[in-house]
C-alpha positions as CSV (number, residue, x, y, z in Angstrom):
1,M,19.4,17.1,7.2
2,P,17.3,14.4,8.8
3,G,19.2,14.9,12.0
4,S,17.8,18.4,12.3
5,I,14.2,17.2,12.4
6,D,14.2,16.2,16.0
7,P,15.3,18.1,19.1
8,S,15.7,14.6,20.7
9,D,15.9,11.2,18.9
10,D,15.0,9.3,22.1
11,D,11.4,8.7,21.1
12,V,12.0,8.1,17.4
13,V,10.8,4.6,16.3
14,T,11.9,4.8,12.7
15,R,13.1,7.3,10.1
16,R,12.4,6.5,6.5
17,T,12.2,8.1,3.1
18,L,8.8,8.1,1.5
19,D,8.4,7.5,-2.3
20,T,7.0,10.9,-3.2
21,S,6.6,9.9,-6.9
22,R,3.8,7.4,-6.2
23,D,0.2,8.4,-6.9
24,A,-0.9,8.2,-3.3
25,P,2.0,8.9,-1.0
26,A,-0.3,8.6,2.1
27,I,-0.6,4.9,1.3
28,G,3.2,4.7,1.6
29,L,2.8,6.2,5.1
30,V,0.3,3.5,6.0
31,E,2.7,0.8,4.8
32,I,5.5,2.2,6.9
33,V,3.3,2.3,10.0
34,A,2.2,-1.3,9.3
35,D,5.8,-2.4,8.9
36,V,6.7,-0.8,12.2
37,D,3.7,-2.4,13.9
38,G,4.3,-5.8,12.2
39,T,0.8,-5.8,10.9
40,D,-1.0,-5.7,7.5
41,A,-1.7,-2.2,6.2
42,M,-5.3,-3.2,5.5
43,E,-5.9,-3.7,9.2
44,L,-5.0,0.0,10.0
45,A,-7.5,2.9,10.2
46,P,-7.8,5.0,7.1
47,I,-5.1,7.6,7.1
48,Y,-7.2,10.1,5.1
49,D,-9.3,10.6,8.3
50,R,-6.1,12.2,9.8
51,T,-4.5,13.9,6.8
52,D,-7.2,14.5,4.2
53,D,-5.2,15.4,1.1
54,L,-2.4,17.2,3.0
55,V,0.2,14.6,2.3
56,A,-0.4,14.5,-1.4
57,D,-0.5,18.4,-1.5
58,L,2.9,18.5,0.2
59,F,4.4,16.7,-2.8
60,E,2.2,17.7,-5.7
61,S,2.3,21.4,-4.9
62,P,5.3,21.8,-2.7
63,P,6.5,25.1,-1.4
64,E,10.0,26.3,-2.4
65,A,12.7,24.0,-0.9
66,D,14.0,26.7,1.4
67,A,10.6,26.7,3.2
68,D,11.5,23.3,4.6
69,A,7.8,22.5,5.1
70,K,6.6,19.6,7.2
71,L,3.4,18.0,8.2
72,E,2.9,16.6,11.6
73,F,0.0,14.5,12.9
74,S,-1.0,11.6,15.1
75,Y,-1.9,8.2,13.7
76,Q,-2.1,4.7,15.2
77,G,-0.5,5.8,18.4
78,Y,2.5,7.5,16.7
79,R,3.4,11.1,16.1
80,I,4.4,11.3,12.4
81,T,6.4,14.0,10.8
82,V,6.6,14.2,7.0
83,R,8.9,16.7,5.4
84,Q,8.7,18.0,1.9
85,D,11.9,16.2,0.9
86,G,10.1,12.9,1.7
87,T,11.7,12.2,5.1
88,V,9.3,10.5,7.5
89,V,10.0,10.3,11.2
90,I,7.7,8.2,13.4
91,R,7.8,8.8,17.1
92,D,6.1,6.9,19.9
93,S,3.4,9.3,21.0
94,S,3.0,7.7,24.4
95,E,6.3,9.2,25.6
């Protein structure tokens, strides 16, 4: 199903699967962005300023699977989509 996320994959930087079982899945997002940027995760801006507790809520209190819920936001120059199945798509937001 990851192919159905994007109308066009031209601007996709990476597509990953987030570990939704960890205590703070948003930290996993920061680690993915840091990996894409080739930087240390501690050098990036706090993600909670962008997502508050929305990422954790998506996995701790998920809607029914057929809702196919997703969260989309901007962070560190990327447009990030997180689906309730743990799929993360990072796009270059400058395009």
